[in-house]
N, CA, C and O atoms as a printed pandas DataFrame, in Angstrom:
     atom_number atom_name residue_name chain_id  residue_number  x_coord  y_coord  z_coord
0              1         N          GLN        A               1    5.438   12.071  -11.692
1              2        CA          GLN        A               1    5.814   11.442  -10.444
2              3         C          GLN        A               1    4.690   10.615   -9.873
3              4         O          GLN        A               1    3.523   10.988   -9.995
4              5         N          VAL        A               2    5.016    9.508   -9.254
5              6        CA          VAL        A               2    4.052    8.641   -8.640
6              7         C          VAL        A               2    4.576    8.385   -7.211
7              8         O          VAL        A               2    5.758    8.115   -6.996
8              9         N          GLN        A               3    3.647    8.483   -6.252
9             10        CA          GLN        A               3    4.014    8.143   -4.885
10            11         C          GLN        A               3    3.265    6.885   -4.451
11            12         O          GLN        A               3    2.066    6.752   -4.695
12            13         N          LEU        A               4    3.964    5.988   -3.820
13            14        CA          LEU        A               4    3.385    4.717   -3.370
14            15         C          LEU        A               4    3.649    4.524   -1.900
15            16         O          LEU        A               4    4.771    4.712   -1.429
16            17         N          VAL        A               5    2.597    4.142   -1.161
17            18        CA          VAL        A               5    2.741    3.923    0.229
18            19         C          VAL        A               5    2.116    2.533    0.623
19            20         O          VAL        A               5    0.917    2.288    0.494
20            21         N          GLU        A               6    3.007    1.686    1.095
21            22        CA          GLU        A               6    2.534    0.307    1.512
22            23         C          GLU        A               6    2.091    0.352    2.971
23            24         O          GLU        A               6    2.560    1.167    3.765
24            25         N          SER        A               7    1.181   -0.542    3.287
25            26        CA          SER        A               7    0.790   -0.694    4.653
26            27         C          SER        A               7    0.217   -2.088    4.852
27            28         O          SER        A               7   -0.085   -2.774    3.876
28            29         N          GLY        A               8    0.063   -2.515    6.093
29            30        CA          GLY        A               8   -0.605   -3.800    6.355
30            31         C          GLY        A               8    0.374   -4.899    6.840
31            32         O          GLY        A               8   -0.062   -5.990    7.207
32            33         N          GLY        A               9    1.653   -4.620    6.840
33            34        CA          GLY        A               9    2.569   -5.631    7.289
34            35         C          GLY        A               9    2.498   -5.885    8.781
35            36         O          GLY        A               9    1.847   -5.146    9.519
36            37         N          GLY        A              10    3.159   -6.914    9.209
37            38        CA          GLY        A              10    3.121   -7.207   10.639
38            39         C          GLY        A              10    3.670   -8.639   10.921
39            40         O          GLY        A              10    4.300   -9.281   10.081
40            41         N          LEU        A              11    3.391   -9.067   12.125
41            42        CA          LEU        A              11    3.860  -10.376   12.605
42            43         C          LEU        A              11    2.640  -11.343   12.551
43            44         O          LEU        A              11    1.572  -11.029   13.074
44            45         N          VAL        A              12    2.814  -12.466   11.939
45            46        CA          VAL        A              12    1.759  -13.435   11.829
46            47         C          VAL        A              12    2.349  -14.848   12.011
47            48         O          VAL        A              12    3.506  -15.107   11.682
48            49         N          GLN        A              13    1.516  -15.740   12.540
49            50        CA          GLN        A              13    1.957  -17.150   12.718
50            51         C          GLN        A              13    1.901  -17.870   11.400
51            52         O          GLN        A              13    1.156  -17.488   10.498
52            53         N          PRO        A              14    2.719  -18.951   11.287
53            54        CA          PRO        A              14    2.584  -19.796   10.094
54            55         C          PRO        A              14    1.112  -20.265    9.895
55            56         O          PRO        A              14    0.413  -20.622   10.843
56            57         N          GLY        A              15    0.706  -20.244    8.666
57            58        CA          GLY        A              15   -0.675  -20.598    8.305
58            59         C          GLY        A              15   -1.635  -19.427    8.397
59            60         O          GLY        A              15   -2.800  -19.572    8.028
60            61         N          GLY        A              16   -1.191  -18.264    8.876
61            62        CA          GLY        A              16   -2.037  -17.124    9.008
62            63         C          GLY        A              16   -2.159  -16.314    7.722
63            64         O          GLY        A              16   -1.630  -16.691    6.677
64            65         N          SER        A              17   -2.874  -15.185    7.827
65            66        CA          SER        A              17   -3.091  -14.303    6.661
66            67         C          SER        A              17   -2.813  -12.862    6.987
67            68         O          SER        A              17   -2.884  -12.448    8.144
68            69         N          LEU        A              18   -2.496  -12.103    5.970
69            70        CA          LEU        A              18   -2.309  -10.706    6.060
70            71         C          LEU        A              18   -2.800  -10.084    4.716
71            72         O          LEU        A              18   -2.729  -10.725    3.667
72            73         N          ARG        A              19   -3.278   -8.873    4.773
73            74        CA          ARG        A              19   -3.570   -8.143    3.573
74            75         C          ARG        A              19   -2.704   -6.847    3.517
75            76         O          ARG        A              19   -2.789   -5.992    4.399
76            77         N          LEU        A              20   -1.910   -6.739    2.500
77            78        CA          LEU        A              20   -1.124   -5.540    2.290
78            79         C          LEU        A              20   -1.888   -4.608    1.319
79            80         O          LEU        A              20   -2.627   -5.032    0.431
80            81         N          SER        A              21   -1.643   -3.283    1.570
81            82        CA          SER        A              21   -2.266   -2.296    0.689
82            83         C          SER        A              21   -1.130   -1.408    0.137
83            84         O          SER        A              21   -0.124   -1.158    0.800
84            85         N          CYS        A              22   -1.335   -0.962   -1.067
85            86        CA          CYS        A              22   -0.460   -0.013   -1.695
86            87         C          CYS        A              22   -1.270    1.158   -2.260
87            88         O          CYS        A              22   -1.951    1.026   -3.277
88            89         N          ALA        A              23   -1.182    2.303   -1.580
89            90        CA          ALA        A              23   -1.919    3.473   -1.997
90            91         C          ALA        A              23   -1.033    4.294   -2.986
91            92         O          ALA        A              23    0.118    4.625   -2.703
92            93         N          ALA        A              24   -1.633    4.592   -4.137
93            94        CA          ALA        A              24   -0.854    5.305   -5.140
94            95         C          ALA        A              24   -1.416    6.718   -5.348
95            96         O          ALA        A              24   -2.632    6.906   -5.309
96            97         N          SER        A              25   -0.568    7.684   -5.562
97            98        CA          SER        A              25   -0.946    9.036   -5.826
98            99         C          SER        A              25   -0.023    9.637   -6.877
99           100         O          SER        A              25    1.047    9.099   -7.160
100          101         N          GLY        A              26   -0.455   10.777   -7.461
101          102        CA          GLY        A              26    0.381   11.396   -8.450
102          103         C          GLY        A              26   -0.138   11.100   -9.864
103          104         O          GLY        A              26   -1.337   10.906  -10.063
104          105         N          ARG        A              27    0.768   11.067  -10.830
105          106        CA          ARG        A              27    0.423   10.891  -12.248
106          107         C          ARG        A              27    0.303    9.387  -12.582
107          108         O          ARG        A              27    1.274    8.755  -12.998
108          109         N          ILE        A              28   -0.881    8.844  -12.395
109          110        CA          ILE        A              28   -1.151    7.451  -12.612
110          111         C          ILE        A              28   -1.936    7.272  -13.904
111          112         O          ILE        A              28   -3.058    7.765  -14.023
112          113         N          PHE        A              29   -1.362    6.581  -14.855
113          114        CA          PHE        A              29   -2.065    6.399  -16.149
114          115         C          PHE        A              29   -2.618    5.000  -16.242
115          116         O          PHE        A              29   -2.117    4.052  -15.637
116          117         N          SER        A              30   -3.735    4.908  -17.073
117          118        CA          SER        A              30   -4.436    3.650  -17.116
118          119         C          SER        A              30   -3.622    2.512  -17.660
119          120         O          SER        A              30   -3.943    1.350  -17.411
120          121         N          ASN        A              31   -2.551    2.821  -18.415
121          122        CA          ASN        A              31   -1.699    1.747  -18.959
122          123         C          ASN        A              31   -0.656    1.239  -17.974
123          124         O          ASN        A              31    0.146    0.370  -18.315
124          125         N          TYR        A              32   -0.658    1.767  -16.772
125          126        CA          TYR        A              32    0.338    1.368  -15.806
126          127         C          TYR        A              32    0.012   -0.036  -15.266
127          128         O          TYR        A              32   -1.128   -0.496  -15.317
128          129         N          VAL        A              33    1.071   -0.704  -14.744
129          130        CA          VAL        A              33    0.886   -1.896  -14.035
130          131         C          VAL        A              33    1.475   -1.669  -12.619
131          132         O          VAL        A              33    2.375   -0.850  -12.429
132          133         N          LEU        A              34    0.949   -2.404  -11.658
133          134        CA          LEU        A              34    1.490   -2.292  -10.347
134          135         C          LEU        A              34    1.902   -3.686   -9.820
135          136         O          LEU        A              34    1.125   -4.641   -9.808
136          137         N          GLY        A              35    3.157   -3.731   -9.393
137          138        CA          GLY        A              35    3.714   -5.033   -8.976
138          139         C          GLY        A              35    4.057   -5.065   -7.468
139          140         O          GLY        A              35    4.365   -4.042   -6.857
140          141         N          TRP        A              36    3.992   -6.230   -6.926
141          142        CA          TRP        A              36    4.511   -6.495   -5.572
142          143         C          TRP        A              36    5.771   -7.269   -5.699
143          144         O          TRP        A              36    5.853   -8.226   -6.468
144          145         N          PHE        A              37    6.767   -6.860   -4.945
145          146        CA          PHE        A              37    8.020   -7.563   -4.820
146          147         C          PHE        A              37    8.303   -7.798   -3.305
147          148         O          PHE        A              37    7.650   -7.213   -2.442
148          149         N          ARG        A              38    9.279   -8.656   -3.023
149          150        CA          ARG        A              38    9.689   -8.852   -1.648
150          151         C          ARG        A              38   11.191   -9.090   -1.593
151          152         O          ARG        A              38   11.816   -9.554   -2.546
152          153         N          GLN        A              39   11.724   -8.760   -0.462
153          154        CA          GLN        A              39   13.180   -8.982   -0.277
154          155         C          GLN        A              39   13.432   -9.477    1.141
155          156         O          GLN        A              39   13.178   -8.776    2.120
156          157         N          ALA        A              40   13.913  -10.645    1.219
157          158        CA          ALA        A              40   14.311  -11.275    2.508
158          159         C          ALA        A              40   15.825  -10.878    2.805
159          160         O          ALA        A              40   16.590  -10.563    1.894
160          161         N          PRO        A              41   16.172  -10.913    4.039
161          162        CA          PRO        A              41   17.535  -10.567    4.446
162          163         C          PRO        A              41   18.524  -11.402    3.688
163          164         O          PRO        A              41   18.397  -12.625    3.637
164          165         N          GLY        A              42   19.540  -10.744    3.079
165          166        CA          GLY        A              42   20.583  -11.455    2.331
166          167         C          GLY        A              42   20.197  -12.022    1.004
167          168         O          GLY        A              42   20.953  -12.758    0.370
168          169         N          LYS        A              43   18.955  -11.652    0.576
169          170        CA          LYS        A              43   18.514  -12.164   -0.733
170          171         C          LYS        A              43   18.174  -11.043   -1.669
171          172         O          LYS        A              43   17.973   -9.912   -1.225
172          173         N          GLU        A              44   18.103  -11.314   -2.945
173          174        CA          GLU        A              44   17.734  -10.309   -3.908
174          175         C          GLU        A              44   16.235  -10.093   -3.858
175          176         O          GLU        A              44   15.460  -10.960   -3.453
176          177         N          ARG        A              45   15.861   -8.891   -4.289
177          178        CA          ARG        A              45   14.426   -8.599   -4.378
178          179         C          ARG        A              45   13.777   -9.430   -5.459
179          180         O          ARG        A              45   14.277   -9.507   -6.582
180          181         N          GLU        A              46   12.626  -10.073   -5.109
181          182        CA          GLU        A              46   11.996  -10.975   -6.062
182          183         C          GLU        A              46   10.587  -10.567   -6.331
183          184         O          GLU        A              46    9.903   -9.957   -5.509
184          185         N          PHE        A              47   10.163  -10.945   -7.569
185          186        CA          PHE        A              47    8.798  -10.645   -8.019
186          187         C          PHE        A              47    7.789  -11.548   -7.239
187          188         O          PHE        A              47    8.049  -12.712   -6.935
188          189         N          VAL        A              48    6.643  -10.929   -6.946
189          190        CA          VAL        A              48    5.538  -11.675   -6.253
190          191         C          VAL        A              48    4.306  -11.728   -7.130
191          192         O          VAL        A              48    3.814  -12.814   -7.436
192          193         N          ALA        A              49    3.777  -10.533   -7.557
193          194        CA          ALA        A              49    2.569  -10.496   -8.312
194          195         C          ALA        A              49    2.527   -9.148   -9.042
195          196         O          ALA        A              49    3.276   -8.226   -8.718
196          197         N          VAL        A              50    1.646   -9.057  -10.017
197          198        CA          VAL        A              50    1.419   -7.818  -10.779
198          199         C          VAL        A              50    0.038   -7.772  -11.253
199          200         O          VAL        A              50   -0.603   -8.798  -11.480
200          201         N          ILE        A              51   -0.456   -6.520  -11.416
201          202        CA          ILE        A              51   -1.839   -6.323  -11.887
202          203         C          ILE        A              51   -1.868   -5.084  -12.849
203          204         O          ILE        A              51   -1.105   -4.133  -12.678
204          205         N          LYS        A              52   -2.748   -5.135  -13.830
205          206        CA          LYS        A              52   -2.964   -4.028  -14.704
206          207         C          LYS        A              52   -3.975   -3.103  -14.152
207          208         O          LYS        A              52   -5.059   -3.553  -13.782
208          209         N          TRP        A              53   -3.687   -1.778  -14.065
209          210        CA          TRP        A              53   -4.702   -0.843  -13.661
210          211         C          TRP        A              53   -5.931   -0.900  -14.522
211          212         O          TRP        A              53   -7.048   -0.797  -14.014
212          213         N          SER        A              54   -5.750   -1.066  -15.850
213          214        CA          SER        A              54   -6.836   -0.893  -16.835
214          215         C          SER        A              54   -7.861   -1.994  -16.742
215          216         O          SER        A              54   -9.051   -1.698  -16.641
216          217         N          ASP        A              55   -7.468   -3.228  -16.770
217          218        CA          ASP        A              55   -8.479   -4.287  -16.818
218          219         C          ASP        A              55   -8.399   -5.354  -15.753
219          220         O          ASP        A              55   -9.131   -6.343  -15.760
220          221         N          GLY        A              56   -7.435   -5.101  -14.795
221          222        CA          GLY        A              56   -7.349   -6.017  -13.671
222          223         C          GLY        A              56   -6.668   -7.346  -13.916
223          224         O          GLY        A              56   -6.672   -8.229  -13.058
224          225         N          SER        A              57   -6.077   -7.482  -15.108
225          226        CA          SER        A              57   -5.345   -8.774  -15.393
226          227         C          SER        A              57   -4.222   -8.910  -14.387
227          228         O          SER        A              57   -3.573   -7.937  -14.003
228          229         N          THR        A              58   -4.010  -10.184  -13.963
229          230        CA          THR        A              58   -3.053  -10.426  -12.911
230          231         C          THR        A              58   -2.087  -11.588  -13.295
231          232         O          THR        A              58   -2.365  -12.423  -14.156
232          233         N          HIS        A              59   -0.950  -11.565  -12.593
233          234        CA          HIS        A              59   -0.029  -12.684  -12.699
234          235         C          HIS        A              59    0.710  -12.798  -11.401
235          236         O          HIS        A              59    1.175  -11.798  -10.853
236          237         N          CYS        A              60    0.826  -14.031  -10.892
237          238        CA          CYS        A              60    1.539  -14.284   -9.631
238          239         C          CYS        A              60    2.717  -15.220   -9.865
239          240         O          CYS        A              60    2.702  -16.060  -10.766
240          241         N          ALA        A              61    3.727  -15.052   -9.037
241          242        CA          ALA        A              61    4.890  -15.940   -9.090
242          243         C          ALA        A              61    4.416  -17.363   -8.683
243          244         O          ALA        A              61    3.451  -17.529   -7.938
244          245         N          ASP        A              62    5.125  -18.355   -9.197
245          246        CA          ASP        A              62    4.767  -19.729   -8.879
246          247         C          ASP        A              62    4.837  -20.016   -7.356
247          248         O          ASP        A              62    4.072  -20.816   -6.818
248          249         N          SER        A              63    5.783  -19.329   -6.694
249          250        CA          SER        A              63    5.981  -19.578   -5.293
250          251         C          SER        A              63    4.788  -19.126   -4.395
251          252         O          SER        A              63    4.670  -19.574   -3.254
252          253         N          VAL        A              64    3.947  -18.275   -4.899
253          254        CA          VAL        A              64    2.805  -17.766   -4.156
254          255         C          VAL        A              64    1.457  -18.088   -4.807
255          256         O          VAL        A              64    0.402  -17.796   -4.243
256          257         N          LYS        A              65    1.500  -18.679   -5.972
257          258        CA          LYS        A              65    0.229  -18.941   -6.674
258          259         C          LYS        A              65   -0.648  -19.868   -5.826
259          260         O          LYS        A              65   -0.166  -20.851   -5.261
260          261         N          GLY        A              66   -1.931  -19.543   -5.747
261          262        CA          GLY        A              66   -2.836  -20.275   -4.897
262          263         C          GLY        A              66   -2.922  -19.856   -3.510
263          264         O          GLY        A              66   -3.847  -20.236   -2.792
264          265         N          ARG        A              67   -1.921  -19.027   -3.070
265          266        CA          ARG        A              67   -1.934  -18.508   -1.685
266          267         C          ARG        A              67   -2.102  -17.017   -1.637
267          268         O          ARG        A              67   -2.735  -16.493   -0.720
268          269         N          PHE        A              68   -1.549  -16.318   -2.607
269          270        CA          PHE        A              68   -1.589  -14.869   -2.627
270          271         C          PHE        A              68   -2.515  -14.436   -3.762
271          272         O          PHE        A              68   -2.543  -15.064   -4.820
272          273         N          THR        A              69   -3.267  -13.369   -3.538
273          274        CA          THR        A              69   -4.152  -12.753   -4.550
274          275         C          THR        A              69   -3.897  -11.266   -4.619
275          276         O          THR        A              69   -3.878  -10.573   -3.601
276          277         N          ILE        A              70   -3.702  -10.789   -5.824
277          278        CA          ILE        A              70   -3.556   -9.347   -6.012
278          279         C          ILE        A              70   -4.859   -8.734   -6.569
279          280         O          ILE        A              70   -5.478   -9.349   -7.437
280          281         N          SER        A              71   -5.274   -7.612   -6.131
281          282        CA          SER        A              71   -6.493   -7.001   -6.599
282          283         C          SER        A              71   -6.307   -5.453   -6.533
283          284         O          SER        A              71   -5.333   -4.933   -5.988
284          285         N          ARG        A              72   -7.282   -4.781   -7.110
285          286        CA          ARG        A              72   -7.163   -3.275   -7.136
286          287         C          ARG        A              72   -8.497   -2.693   -6.854
287          288         O          ARG        A              72   -9.518   -3.356   -7.035
288          289         N          ASP        A              73   -8.522   -1.433   -6.400
289          290        CA          ASP        A              73   -9.667   -0.605   -6.234
290          291         C          ASP        A              73   -9.328    0.683   -6.986
291          292         O          ASP        A              73   -8.677    1.558   -6.415
292          293         N          ASN        A              74   -9.736    0.826   -8.217
293          294        CA          ASN        A              74   -9.353    1.995   -8.989
294          295         C          ASN        A              74   -9.891    3.294   -8.382
295          296         O          ASN        A              74   -9.240    4.333   -8.480
296          297         N          ALA        A              75  -11.044    3.247   -7.771
297          298        CA          ALA        A              75  -11.615    4.446   -7.164
298          299         C          ALA        A              75  -10.724    5.002   -5.990
299          300         O          ALA        A              75  -10.679    6.203   -5.728
300          301         N          LYS        A              76  -10.054    4.089   -5.337
301          302        CA          LYS        A              76   -9.201    4.447   -4.250
302          303         C          LYS        A              76   -7.724    4.515   -4.673
303          304         O          LYS        A              76   -6.872    4.847   -3.849
304          305         N          ASN        A              77   -7.399    4.203   -5.957
305          306        CA          ASN        A              77   -6.059    4.126   -6.372
306          307         C          ASN        A              77   -5.220    3.196   -5.457
307          308         O          ASN        A              77   -4.105    3.535   -5.060
308          309         N          THR        A              78   -5.755    2.096   -5.158
309          310        CA          THR        A              78   -5.104    1.217   -4.161
310          311         C          THR        A              78   -5.094   -0.220   -4.705
311          312         O          THR        A              78   -6.056   -0.704   -5.301
312          313         N          VAL        A              79   -3.973   -0.856   -4.470
313          314        CA          VAL        A              79   -3.793   -2.260   -4.874
314          315         C          VAL        A              79   -3.523   -3.038   -3.625
315          316         O          VAL        A              79   -2.824   -2.571   -2.726
316          317         N          TYR        A              80   -4.086   -4.251   -3.563
317          318        CA          TYR        A              80   -4.019   -5.123   -2.394
318          319         C          TYR        A              80   -3.271   -6.423   -2.713
319          320         O          TYR        A              80   -3.282   -6.926   -3.836
320          321         N          LEU        A              81   -2.653   -6.911   -1.715
321          322        CA          LEU        A              81   -2.089   -8.282   -1.831
322          323         C          LEU        A              81   -2.572   -9.090   -0.642
323          324         O          LEU        A              81   -2.096   -8.914    0.479
324          325         N          GLN        A              82   -3.512   -9.966   -0.895
325          326        CA          GLN        A              82   -4.053  -10.885    0.107
326          327         C          GLN        A              82   -3.176  -12.089    0.181
327          328         O          GLN        A              82   -2.986  -12.822   -0.789
328          329         N          MET        A              83   -2.633  -12.280    1.390
329          330        CA          MET        A              83   -1.653  -13.404    1.546
330          331         C          MET        A              83   -2.231  -14.403    2.561
331          332         O          MET        A              83   -2.455  -14.067    3.723
332          333         N          ASN        A              84   -2.453  -15.571    2.120
333          334        CA          ASN        A              84   -2.993  -16.646    2.934
334          335         C          ASN        A              84   -1.999  -17.757    3.069
335          336         O          ASN        A              84   -1.041  -17.827    2.299
336          337         N          SER        A              85   -2.205  -18.652    4.053
337          338        CA          SER        A              85   -1.343  -19.752    4.267
338          339         C          SER        A              85    0.138  -19.391    4.288
339          340         O          SER        A              85    0.972  -20.035    3.652
340          341         N          LEU        A              86    0.428  -18.342    5.040
341          342        CA          LEU        A              86    1.787  -17.867    5.095
342          343         C          LEU        A              86    2.731  -18.862    5.757
343          344         O          LEU        A              86    2.344  -19.569    6.687
344          345         N          ASN        A              87    3.944  -18.913    5.286
345          346        CA          ASN        A              87    4.925  -19.748    5.868
346          347         C          ASN        A              87    6.211  -18.967    6.130
347          348         O          ASN        A              87    6.323  -17.807    5.736
348          349         N          LEU        A              88    7.182  -19.599    6.795
349          350        CA          LEU        A              88    8.362  -18.868    7.218
350          351         C          LEU        A              88    9.119  -18.229    6.062
351          352         O          LEU        A              88    9.749  -17.182    6.213
352          353         N          GLU        A              89    9.044  -18.885    4.897
353          354        CA          GLU        A              89    9.785  -18.385    3.717
354          355         C          GLU        A              89    9.128  -17.076    3.154
355          356         O          GLU        A              89    9.726  -16.417    2.303
356          357         N          ASP        A              90    7.965  -16.720    3.604
357          358        CA          ASP        A              90    7.325  -15.527    3.166
358          359         C          ASP        A              90    7.848  -14.291    3.952
359          360         O          ASP        A              90    7.511  -13.159    3.605
360          361         N          THR        A              91    8.630  -14.499    4.959
361          362        CA          THR        A              91    9.160  -13.353    5.736
362          363         C          THR        A              91   10.045  -12.495    4.857
363          364         O          THR        A              91   11.015  -12.981    4.276
364          365         N          ALA        A              92    9.712  -11.220    4.761
365          366        CA          ALA        A              92   10.471  -10.281    3.897
366          367         C          ALA        A              92    9.897   -8.887    4.064
367          368         O          ALA        A              92    8.870   -8.671    4.706
368          369         N          VAL        A              93   10.620   -7.940    3.447
369          370        CA          VAL        A              93   10.013   -6.592    3.275
370          371         C          VAL        A              93    9.325   -6.639    1.910
371          372         O          VAL        A              93    9.912   -7.029    0.900
372          373         N          TYR        A              94    8.039   -6.218    1.925
373          374        CA          TYR        A              94    7.276   -6.239    0.683
374          375         C          TYR        A              94    7.184   -4.790    0.189
375          376         O          TYR        A              94    6.930   -3.847    0.938
376          377         N          TYR        A              95    7.412   -4.680   -1.151
377          378        CA          TYR        A              95    7.385   -3.431   -1.827
378          379         C          TYR        A              95    6.428   -3.475   -2.956
379          380         O          TYR        A              95    6.258   -4.502   -3.613
380          381         N          CYS        A              96    5.786   -2.338   -3.190
381          382        CA          CYS        A              96    4.951   -2.172   -4.446
382          383         C          CYS        A              96    5.693   -1.202   -5.320
383          384         O          CYS        A              96    6.474   -0.369   -4.861
384          385         N          ALA        A              97    5.410   -1.345   -6.640
385          386        CA          ALA        A              97    6.108   -0.535   -7.639
386          387         C          ALA        A              97    5.282   -0.387   -8.861
387          388         O          ALA        A              97    4.510   -1.296   -9.168
388          389         N          THR        A              98    5.382    0.696   -9.591
389          390        CA          THR        A              98    4.675    0.876  -10.845
390          391         C          THR        A              98    5.570    0.799  -11.999
391          392         O          THR        A              98    6.737    1.185  -11.924
392          393         N          GLY        A              99    5.038    0.292  -13.104
393          394        CA          GLY        A              99    5.764    0.235  -14.333
394          395         C          GLY        A              99    4.812    0.285  -15.547
395          396         O          GLY        A              99    3.603    0.459  -15.393
396          397         N          ARG        A             100    5.374    0.131  -16.733
397          398        CA          ARG        A             100    4.571    0.230  -17.949
398          399         C          ARG        A             100    4.667   -0.936  -18.865
399          400         O          ARG        A             100    4.209   -0.894  -20.007
400          401         N          ILE        A             101    5.277   -2.006  -18.354
401          402        CA          ILE        A             101    5.430   -3.212  -19.138
402          403         C          ILE        A             101    4.550   -4.310  -18.582
403          404         O          ILE        A             101    4.574   -4.576  -17.381
404          405         N          TRP        A             102    3.747   -4.973  -19.468
405          406        CA          TRP        A             102    3.003   -6.091  -19.109
406          407         C          TRP        A             102    3.558   -7.317  -19.771
407          408         O          TRP        A             102    3.522   -7.480  -20.991
408          409         N          TRP        A             103    4.088   -8.198  -18.899
409          410        CA          TRP        A             103    4.513   -7.910  -17.534
410          411         C          TRP        A             103    5.990   -8.344  -17.392
411          412         O          TRP        A             103    6.507   -9.058  -18.251
412          413         N          SER        A             104    6.604   -7.952  -16.406
413          414        CA          SER        A             104    8.010   -8.329  -16.194
414          415         C          SER        A             104    8.303   -8.604  -14.720
415          416         O          SER        A             104    7.808   -7.889  -13.849
416          417         N          PRO        A             105    9.103   -9.633  -14.433
417          418        CA          PRO        A             105    9.517   -9.885  -13.064
418          419         C          PRO        A             105   10.769   -9.104  -12.677
419          420         O          PRO        A             105   11.244   -9.216  -11.547
420          421         N          ARG        A             106   11.298   -8.324  -13.592
421          422        CA          ARG        A             106   12.565   -7.620  -13.355
422          423         C          ARG        A             106   12.311   -6.335  -12.606
423          424         O          ARG        A             106   11.371   -5.608  -12.926
424          425         N          THR        A             107   13.111   -6.049  -11.641
425          426        CA          THR        A             107   12.979   -4.820  -10.887
426          427         C          THR        A             107   13.225   -3.571  -11.766
427          428         O          THR        A             107   12.625   -2.520  -11.542
428          429         N          ASP        A             108   14.099   -3.703  -12.746
429          430        CA          ASP        A             108   14.380   -2.542  -13.597
430          431         C          ASP        A             108   13.300   -2.177  -14.507
431          432         O          ASP        A             108   13.395   -1.143  -15.167
432          433         N          ALA        A             109   12.213   -2.988  -14.603
433          434        CA          ALA        A             109   11.075   -2.643  -15.436
434          435         C          ALA        A             109   10.078   -1.769  -14.709
435          436         O          ALA        A             109    9.063   -1.377  -15.286
436          437         N          TYR        A             110   10.350   -1.456  -13.444
437          438        CA          TYR        A             110    9.449   -0.634  -12.643
438          439         C          TYR        A             110   10.117    0.671  -12.315
439          440         O          TYR        A             110   11.310    0.720  -12.014
440          441         N          ASP        A             111    9.328    1.748  -12.377
441          442        CA          ASP        A             111    9.866    3.092  -12.289
442          443         C          ASP        A             111    9.797    3.713  -10.853
443          444         O          ASP        A             111   10.726    4.383  -10.402
444          445         N          TYR        A             112    8.687    3.466  -10.184
445          446        CA          TYR        A             112    8.528    4.088   -8.886
446          447         C          TYR        A             112    8.275    2.980   -7.808
447          448         O          TYR        A             112    7.574    1.995   -8.038
448          449         N          TRP        A             113    8.877    3.209   -6.654
449          450        CA          TRP        A             113    8.787    2.217   -5.586
450          451         C          TRP        A             113    8.300    2.851   -4.314
451          452         O          TRP        A             113    8.534    4.036   -4.074
452          453         N          GLY        A             114    7.596    2.044   -3.462
453          454        CA          GLY        A             114    7.251    2.444   -2.149
454          455         C          GLY        A             114    8.414    2.181   -1.203
455          456         O          GLY        A             114    9.479    1.707   -1.600
456          457         N          GLN        A             115    8.176    2.498    0.029
457          458        CA          GLN        A             115    9.233    2.342    1.097
458          459         C          GLN        A             115    9.291    0.969    1.633
459          460         O          GLN        A             115   10.293    0.601    2.245
460          461         N          GLY        A             116    8.260    0.170    1.441
461          462        CA          GLY        A             116    8.222   -1.233    1.877
462          463         C          GLY        A             116    7.509   -1.377    3.222
463          464         O          GLY        A             116    7.427   -0.445    4.022
464          465         N          THR        A             117    7.003   -2.584    3.425
465          466        CA          THR        A             117    6.358   -2.925    4.703
466          467         C          THR        A             117    6.860   -4.332    5.094
467          468         O          THR        A             117    6.925   -5.238    4.263
468          469         N          GLN        A             118    7.215   -4.485    6.395
469          470        CA          GLN        A             118    7.777   -5.719    6.868
470          471         C          GLN        A             118    6.672   -6.769    7.150
471          472         O          GLN        A             118    5.677   -6.483    7.816
472          473         N          VAL        A             119    6.882   -7.977    6.623
473          474        CA          VAL        A             119    6.046   -9.084    6.976
474          475         C          VAL        A             119    6.920  -10.145    7.623
475          476         O          VAL        A             119    7.888  -10.616    7.027
476          477         N          THR        A             120    6.569  -10.517    8.854
477          478        CA          THR        A             120    7.326  -11.551    9.573
478          479         C          THR        A             120    6.392  -12.693    9.917
479          480         O          THR        A             120    5.362  -12.512   10.566
480          481         N          VAL        A             121    6.778  -13.868    9.466
481          482        CA          VAL        A             121    6.020  -15.090    9.809
482          483         C          VAL        A             121    6.840  -15.868   10.799
483          484         O          VAL        A             121    7.937  -16.337   10.497
484          485         N          SER        A             122    6.295  -15.997   11.978
485          486        CA          SER        A             122    6.999  -16.704   13.009
486          487         C          SER        A             122    6.040  -17.266   14.042
487          488         O          SER        A             122    4.966  -16.718   14.291
488          489         N          SER        A             123    6.462  -18.382   14.640
489          490        CA          SER        A             123    5.677  -18.953   15.681
490          491         C          SER        A             123    6.121  -18.508   17.071
491          492         O          SER        A             123    5.533  -18.922   18.069
């Protein structure tokens, strides 16, 4: 079992920044990946970014490339999503999830999910 807890969401103005955190606990293996997804009202959950626990390899969706950065702190079992230049379309609930496939944008490739954290971009 793996437990994931997201934090860091909130209200931010367009052009602003937020950093999300995902703290993981439980049986975490070095071959795991951790992904960030988001879900806006009335839309399907979509892939945002993913990182390998083992070597820190990353991949970001085209929609956030150049604005969002995923990173990890293995000592803290925590993964971060630094979000810059936020716009209205980034408003969503953001979820982190663990999986064992490098890499997949599909939600069914991930086994454990956090409860989500709300990010609202508004002026």
